[in-house]
C-alpha positions, 0 to 999 in steps of 0.5 A: 870737648865738642862733638859735630852730628851730621845727618844725611840721605844716600842715593838707591843702592848707595849704603854698602859704598858709602858706609866702605868709604866713612869707613875708611876716613874715620879709620884715618882720623883715629891719627889725627891730632884732636880726635876723640872717636867717633860713631856711624850709625843708621836709623832703624826706620831709615835705612837710606839715612846716616848719622855722624858722631865725631868727637873733637877736642876743638873745632880747630883739629876738626876742620884741620882735619878738613885739610888732611889728604886722607879726608879730601880723597875721599870728600867726592865719592861719598858726596857723590853717593848722598842724595843731598847736603848734609845736615851739621849740627854742632855740641858742646860736650856738658858730660861725657861717660864711656865704659872702658 
């Protein structure tokens, strides 16, 4: 299992539209093969920053998701609301504990 963490900064005033669009994208990812789960985080001291935490069975599943229409349909809209390129980092799960 792998987790991809994406950190980005939004343009002034874009927060609500970007959050809503990302929520739609994550909802669509729920039906994607290999999807484990995800979170959208906002640092308390950086209101224009977003951190996306996505967990997938494999990087191949994540890459396949990027070729799906539901992903591509939101790409341009989300990138237009961002203040620059996102920083993406991959992590392998050593331990994963979640409450049921």
